[in-house]
Phi, psi and omega in degrees: 000131179280110181241329181230143178223151177224141174241132185259135180249134170228163180305138181090011181297146178269117185300323184294312181295324173299317180296326178301313180298317180296320182295319183281317189252349189254001182252135179286108181242031180298332177296338178262008179084018180261122178302144182288132172244126180275112183260132176242134176265118190243155176204168180295327181233087182300141181089349178256130182299144176251133181284131175269175181275006175237014175095343178284145178252139181236134184253116176285140180271340188238155177270185184286343176295325176293322178299315183298330185272354187281154174289323181233134176238120182253138178241102181287171178300149177204169178302137177280131183217171182291323182223152177241158184306121181304323181296323178292317179298318179297321180294320178296319177297318180293319179297318179296318182296328181271003171105011179289154169271133179253137182228127175243147176243124176057236184288357172301340177298332178294325178294314177297321178301322181293340177280342186088358183290341181268356180300126179076008184240147176292144182200173181220155168206181180298137183304330182292336182259008189300313182295318179297317181298313182297322179294323182278327184231069186295341181279343178284146181261077184285133169254109188282356188254335191277162178288315177201163178234125174259108178246041177083262182272359175228125176239126179239143184227167180274218186293189193314301183297325178294331174296321175298315179302315182294318179297315179293324176299317180294320176300315181297318181295320186266327187244343178113167183292323181302306177301319180296317179293322179296317179294316179299320180298317179294326180277350182057053176228162177298137183289343182203124162235130183295141183301329183282359177292160180291152181291326181224153181242164187290319180226078185297334179241113180302154182299329178202163184302326181290344181272350184288147176273006185305319177301323178291318178299316179298319180294321178298319179294323180287342179236044191296335181277355183270145174288133180235121175264155177300324179299313181293321179293321179296320177298318180296324179277357182058049178224163170288160180300318182295316180295317180298313181299318180294316181293325181297312178296321181296324185271330184249342181085006180207178182274160178304316182297314182291321179298313182294321178299319179295317179296324178293321177296319178299319178295320178298322179300316180296318180293323178294323181283323194251351182228172175250019180301145176287169184295323179294319179294319178295319178301318178294317180298328186266351178093009178276338176087308182231157178296328180296316178293322176301312181300317181300307184289324181296316180294324179298318184274315188267329179094358177223164178287152180304318181295321178294321178297314180298317181300316182293313186280335172295322178294315181294323179296322179294320178295320182293000000 
């Protein structure tokens, strides 16, 4: 159960990425049904201001001993440099050794890379830093295109918005879909973008409101149990199939089939958490048709079987 989190500050920290971690894990949202997570801002020298990369100074209240004891340790983006504070690297290693989950946002992956913890493991960072990262940490298995990588006890993410995605993904993984959706709603951001989506899209902002596919996306969500072909969706959007497919990837970062499959898995997660429906009924409600297809798609997105997910989150709900 995620109860304590720590974010570590070093000189050159990026305030926005630091703020993302604070926004997701540092605000008391119990009124929204989100279990309380105690967030500590840590540094090598507590009480001494740390210089950010925009000139603002931030003062950590806690030392590295608090970081080592936390359930979650977050490393926000910071200036890329040849060396990082040895005491901070040692604290991250100690936190990992005692079972903490480590989370990096953007160039924070370089700090984790400097510990050696990413050697031989899949990871992500901002696409702009991919060549530099690979040159410095050739043993790490960097994927330069994805939003974030969940490798169990280490989650690494790309740029700013991808950091939000990774944080919400971790909330969903540890606390459930309800808390993650509640936080996303308060932040006014999408509650889920799959980690494997591309870091950037061709036209992130439509030319005009009338050009957006959002009405089609909303309709797909409202009819999630229905089979949707690209041909039918293109007709609804009043576009050719080729134009629709191209625009869909440009606006969402993924294909219609993959986007709908992910949304169906998200719906299945909620049903697993909040109902006692059997697997066949959940498969029908979500549009997968059979329990076998539900298991296949659920495992691809979530990484565990639906029954294992229900068992875990029913236990956590009881604890909360």
